[in-house]
N, C-alpha and C positions, 0 to 999 in steps of 0.2 A: 562589395556586398555590404549591406546594412547589418547592424548588429543584430543578433537573433537570440531570443530567449531560449531556454530548454523547453521541450514539449510540455504542455500542460497537463502532465500526469504525474501525480504526487505519490511517493511511497510513504508507508506508515513511518519511515525514519523521520519525516518532517515533524511528527508529533512528539518525538522524544525529548526534544530540547528543554521542555519545561517540566519534564517529569520531577526533577529534583526539587524544584520550587513548590510544585503541587504536593509532593510527598511531605515536605516540611509543613505546609499548611494543613494537610490532611490529618497529620499526626496529632494535632491539637483537637481533633473533633472527638467528642465524647457522647454526642446525642444520638448518633446513628448506630453506635455499638458495633459489634464484630459481624462478619459475614455479610450477605446481601440480602435484600428485600425478598420475602417470599411472595410468589405470584398468586397465592391463594387468599390474600387479604382482600378486603372490600374496598371500594372505590367511593369516596363520599359524593361523587357526581353521578354515579351510575349503580350504586349498591352492589350487592354481591353479584359477581360474574363468574361463570364457569369459563375460564379461557380455553379449556380443552374443547368447548362446543363452538366451532368455528361460525356456525350460523348465528349463535348468540353474539359473538364478537362482532360479526358484520352488522348485525342490528344495532348493537350498542355504539358501534362507530358512526353509523350514519348520522349526518348533521354535525359531526364534531369538527373542531378547528384544531389542527395538530401542527406542531412547530418542530423542524428539523434544523438543529444546529450543526454547524461544521465550518471548515475552512472556507472563506468567502472569495479568495483570490483566483480561483480557477474559472475562467469565464465561460469556456465551452461547457463545463459541468453545470454551472448555473443556468445557462441557457437550456440545456437538455432537460433540467428540472423544471424550470418554468414553462417550456414550450410543449413538453411531452408528459412528464409524470404528473404534474400538477392537473392539467386538464383530465387526464385519464382517471385519477383518484376522484376528482369532482363528478365526471360523468357516470362512471362505474359504481361508485360507493357513496356519493354524496358527502365526500371529505374534502375540507379545505385545507390544503397544505401551505404553511408558510415557511419559506427558506430563510433561515437567519445565518448569515455570513459572519463569522467571527473568528477571531484567533483563538486557537485551542487553550492558550494561557487564560484568556478572558472567560472562555466557557467554563473551565474548571474552577476558576475564581468564583464565577456565579453560582455553580453547583455546590461547591463546598461551603460558600457563605450562606446559602439557603439551608443546607443540611445542619450546619452549626448553629444556625439562628432557630432551628426547630421547625423549619418549614416542611412539615411531614408528608404522609402518603396523600398523593393526588392534589396537592397544593403548590407544587412548584411551577416553573416556567418553561422547562425543557421537556419536551415529550420524547424525542430520540435524538442521538448524537453520533456523528462520525468520529470515532475515537479508537485509538490503537495503543499497542505496545505497553510500555511501563505506565503510560496514563491510565490505560484501562486496568492495569494490575492495581494501581493505587486506589481507583474508585471502587473497585470490586472489594478489595480487602477492608475498606472503610464503610462497607455496607451502602454505598451510594448508587448502586445499579440494582435493578429489578431482575428476577428470573429464578432459575433458568426458564427461558422462554421460546428457544428455537423450535422445540417440538411441537408447539401450538401452531406453527406455520405450515400450511399444506404444501407450499412450494419448496420449503426446506426438506419436509419429509419425502416429497416425491422426486426431487431433482438434485439435491446436495449429497455428496458423499460425506456424511458426518464422521467417517472414521479417518478421513484424510488429515495429515498434519498440517495442511494449508488451512484447514477449517477448525481443528482442534487446539491449535497452538498459534498464539499471536505474539511474534516476537519473543519466543521463549515462554510466554505466559499462557497456562491452560485457559481456554475460553470457557469450558464447562457449561456451555449452553446459554452464557450470559451475553454473547455477542452473536449477531447474525452477519455472514459475509456480505459485502457490498460489491467488490470487484478486485481483480488481481492486476498487479503491475509486474514488470520484469524488464531488466537491462537488455537494451538493443544497441547495437553498435552501427555506425555508417561512415562511408567515404564518398567522395564525389567520383562516380562510375567513369567520367571522362578523363580523369587523371589516373585512377587506380583500377587495373583490370582484374587482379586476383585478391580476394579478401582472406585473411588469416582464419583458420578453422580451430585453433587450439593454441596453447601458450607457446609450443615451439614454433609454429608458424608466425605467431605474433612476434616473437623475438627476431625472426628473420625478416619480418615486415619492417621492424623498427631499424634493424640494420640497413635495409635498403632505403630507408627514409630517414637518415640521422638528423636528430634536432627537430623533426617535424611531427612528433608523436609525444603526447603526455597525458596526464590525467589529474583531476583536481586533488589537491592535498587531502588525504583521508582525514575525516572530522567533517568535511562536507559529505553529505550522505551519498552522493554519486560517485565520489572518489572512493569512499570506503566500499561501496557496492562494486565498483569496477576492480579493485584489487581483490576482493572476494571472489569475482569471477575467475581471476587469473589463478589465485591460490587453490580454488576448488578444481581447476583443470589440472593443476600440478598434483595435489594430493588425492584427487579422486571424490566424486560426489558423496559416496557413502562416509568417507572419512570427514569431509567438511561438514556435512549435515549433523555430525555429532555436536557441532557448536550450536545448533538451533535449540536444543533442549537443555543447554548449560544454564543453571541458576545461580551457581556460585563459582564462576571460572577464576582461575589464578593466571598468572603469566605463565607459570610452568605448565598447567594443564592445557592451556591454548597453545603454547609453543610446541608441545608434544605433537600436536596435530598439524600446525601449519608451517613448521620450521623449513621443509623443502619448498614452500611457496615464498617464505621470506628470502631464501637463498636465490631463487629465481628472480624476484624482484631486484635483488642487488645485481644479478647478472644483466638485468635489462637497463639499469640506470645509465651506463655511458652512452646509449643510443638515443636517449630521451632528450627533450628540450633542455637546454643548458646542460646536457650531460647529467641530468638527474640531480644537480646540486641544489635546485630549488623547483617547487611545484606551484602552479597557480592555486590561488587561495579557494577557488570555488568554481562550480560548473558554469556559472554565467560567463566567467573570465575565459574558460576553455571554449565556450561557445563562440564568444567574440573572436578569439585566436582563429578558430576554425573558419568562421565566416569571413575573416579577413585574409585568408589563405595562408596563414602563418603555420597552421596544422593541417595534416592531410586525414585526420582521423578524429572521430568524436563518438560520444555515448551518451546514454540517458534512459530513464524509465519510459518505455513506449517508444515508437518510432517518430521520425521527424517529418512525417508526411505532411502534417499541418503547416509547417514551416516552408515546406516546398510549395504547397498550395497558395501560400500567402506571398510567395516570391522572395522569401527570405533565404532560402537555400536553392541551389541550382535543380533543374528538373532532372539532372543526371545523378542525383543523390541516391546512393544504393544502400539499403539497410541490410543487416545480417546478424546472426548470432554465433557464438562459438559452438561448434559440435561438441565441445568438452563441457559446455554448460555455461549458463549465465543465471545469476541469481534473481529471485523474485519473492514477492509477498503479497499478502491479502489485506485489503481494507475492510474494516468492520464497522458496524452500527450497534449501539447499545441503548437501553431505555433506563434512564434515571429512576431510582427508588420512589421518588415523589413526582413522577410525571403525571400531569393532570389527565391525560387523554390516552391511557394505555391501550385501549381497544383500537382506536384510530392508529396508534403508532404501530401495533401489530399488522394491521391491515397495509399501512404504507410499506412497511419493511417487507411483507410479503409480496407485494406488487413489484418492488425493486428487484427481487431475485426471481421474479417469474420469468419463464423462457422468453416471452415476448419483449420484456423490458431489458433483459440481459442481452438479448440479440440487438435491440436498438442502441444500447450503450456501446456495443462492440462497433456498430455501424458508424455512430457519431463520435464517440469519445475514444475508441479502440480499447477499451477496457477488456482485459481477458475475462471470459465469464468464470463465475464461481460454481457454475453448474456441472455435474458430471455428465459429459457428453453421452455416455452409455445409457443413461436414464432417460435421455431425450428421444422423441419419435425420430424415425429416419428422415421425415421431412423436415423437422426442425434442425437436425444436424446438418442437412444439406444446406438449409438457408444459412447457417453460420459459414459453411465452406464456400458459399457462392458470394459472400460480401466482397465486393471489388476492392483490390489492394493496389496501390501504386508501387513503384520501384523502391520507394522509401518507407515500406511497410514489410513486416515479417508476419506470415500467417500464424494465427493462434496455435494451429496444430503443430507448426514448426518450433514455436516457442516452448509450448509445453512439453515437447519431446525432450528438450535440454534443460528443463527447468531445475534449478537447485535452490532449496529453501535457504533463506538468509540465516545468518547467526542470530542468536538471541540478543536481546537488548542489553543483557548483562555481559555477553561475550564481546559485543562490538567495540566498546571502549578499551578492552584489553587488546584487541587485535590492532587498534588504532595506535595505542601506546607501543606495542611491539613494533609497529611499522616506524614509528618516530625514532625509536632507539636503535633499531637493528637495519633499518634501511635509510631513512633520511639522515640519520646520525653517522652513517658510515662514509 
């Protein structure tokens, strides 16, 4: 079997790696001041606009050209935006959307550079951006984002549960209406059903599974976001969902406070070690390495954000691939969109974001990208709920409803490095 990448579904953890760099840069800024930009200000391009008047927003947005900045390496996402979202915005609203694929580090450098140079209200280059976690917290703290704006969005008001922690908290950071949800991701597990007949449903059964397949199971070294997410699934299964989710709101965790919650999970990971690849004396550096080992038949188990159906469809994994989740829970997160304080086309950005979270576009993303919807299914019509249920899934997919039943909120961006350090000292170091 040829080498196979992980499925093209990225978690918000991808964006955390540059937060420290950006935080240092942002700390130098003085022109933007404290807090975030108020949405009540005027736009030099369109004069005073009442953003709470959606008809006025639609009128102001018509004919505007709007830029969406974000990670550019996800080809299926790029194709969906180019082939579906862009024509829809043009046909329905007269808006031209330009997708700008760029590494988040470069996006933050561009935004902070503009703000520090005094490029103010409505004179920037970025209209809205895919941003998450600590990066969002940094730009919000430094006044680089505009809002709160989500209550202006009809689709947010009508279809999103604005009280859910999946929506109100971004990797431990309160969104406070300055971010609109884009899609959800969640860890999925898989095996080759031609070789493995029964899949483990919880940590106890996973331990038995590893004993039955000694040396043929492992996970990426935590620090790799998939590796950290996977041990989080196991820890959550051991300590319980409610206990683990205390970590999702920790803003100033210590090793002692985190250990008090996850110690039984660390003990379990040590119990697991002797049955892993190389008896747990070493771990693959990243998820790509684990994917290669699985594709080569060296491993019988793999994991990732989203299911591997796309790899099956491309012939990179066998058609007998079977995806599943732990009934004890798998961790997930939400991706978000924000509007910079100096965005030149705020009206068009609002319309574009509102369209991304429309039931029709969320359904289409689920069909094409397998993004879990950010919408509250109870707020949808019976017909729309049925359309989500009727999306055809292969054996290498897990239904949205089955994922959401076992969804566990990931630890905060502040708690994750502590979990990783505890793993290094108390699991890898033993």
